[in-house]
N, C-alpha and C positions, 0 to 999 in steps of 0.2 A: 541542573537538570541532568538526568542520566542519559548517556548516549546509547544505552541498551534498549532493547525492544525489538520489534519486528520491523524490518525495513525492506524496501524493494528497490532494486536498481534495474531500470528498464533494459539495460544491455543484455540481461539474461533472457529476455523475452524473444528477441529477434536479432540475429547477428547483423542484419542490415540497419537496425535502428542506431547502432553505435556510429556508423558512417554518417548517417543523416544528422545526428546530433552534433558530431564533431565538425562537419563541414557546412551545415546550414546555419541559419541565424541563431547564435547561442542564446540570446535573450528570448526569442520565440520558442526555442526548444525547452528552455527552463520553464517558461509559462505553461507550455503544453504538458510538461511532466507534472507540474503542480496541479493542473486541472485534472489530469488522469489519476493522480494520487487521491484527489478529493473524491472522484468517482469510485475508486477502489474502496475508500473508507465507507462511503455510503452503501456500496454493495456488501461489504463485510458486515456492517451493522444491521442490514435489512433483508438480506437474501440468505436462505439456509445453505449451509450451516452458518448461522449468525454468530457474531461476537457474543460470548456468554454474558448474561445480565446479572443474575442473582441479586447482588446489592447495587449494581449499576456502576461500581467503581472501575471495572475493567473497560466497559464500553465508554464510560465517561473520560477515561484517561487517553483514549485514542486521539491522535493528532496527525496532521500532515506535516512532514518534515520539509521545511522550505528548500527550494532548489539551491544547489550549490554548483558553481562552475569552477573547476580546477583543472588546469593543464589540458584543456580541450575535452574534458569529460564533464558531463552534467548528471547530477543525481538528485533524486527526491524520493519520497516514500511515505509510508504510513507506519506509525509506531504505537504500540500499546504498552502501558506501564511507564514508570518514571520515578522521580524522587518521592512523590506522594503515594505511589502504588508499587507493590512488589513485582519487579520485572520477572523474577524467577517463577512466580505464580502465573503470570501471563504466558510465559513460554511453556510451562507445564500444561496449562489448559489447551494451548494451541496443538500440542503433540499428543494429547490424551486420546485413548481409544474411544471408539463410538459407543462402547458399552457403559461409559461413565454416566453417572446420574446427573444429567443436565437439568437445571431447574426451570429453564424456559423452553417451551416447545420451539423447535427449529434451531436451537443452539447446537454447536458441535465443534469438533476439532477441525483444524486446517481452515479456520474461518477467513484467513487472508489468502493462503496458498491456493485454495480451491477457486477463488475468484480470479486470481492472476492467470491460472490455467484456462478457466472457462471463458474469460472475457479479454484475453490478450489482444485480439484484433480490435476490440472496441477501444481499449486504452491506447493502443498505437494509433488508431484513427483520430483520437482526440489530439494527440501530439502532432500528427501530420496536418490536421486541419488548421491548427494554430500557426504552424510553419508556413503553410500555403497562404494564409491571410497576410502574413508578414512580408511576402515577396513583393 
């Protein structure tokens, strides 16, 4: 499977989150990141600008990257594209201008990035809630 695609590392969202993830319960942090990544994928696929559909291969290739704990850092994310689908195409669509001929109403560029910016607090709240329950 290709390691390329779109991914998200939650440390970019909030400088405080890195400290929480490193010093809190690592397993709970990883579970929270997985749940937040699942929510991001749902948002990207269903909220404008949505993941482009056309033939369904791009949207169907989306997956949550399992959390990985390495050297006190925990990462997870969402990726589109892979071995069975052209990652270069996925990246090109993500960066395409709004004037592009989108085949499905509501589809558009920055289908992941726009959700990370818009819903940052929601995703961080998911992680925090899982950590709180683990205490």
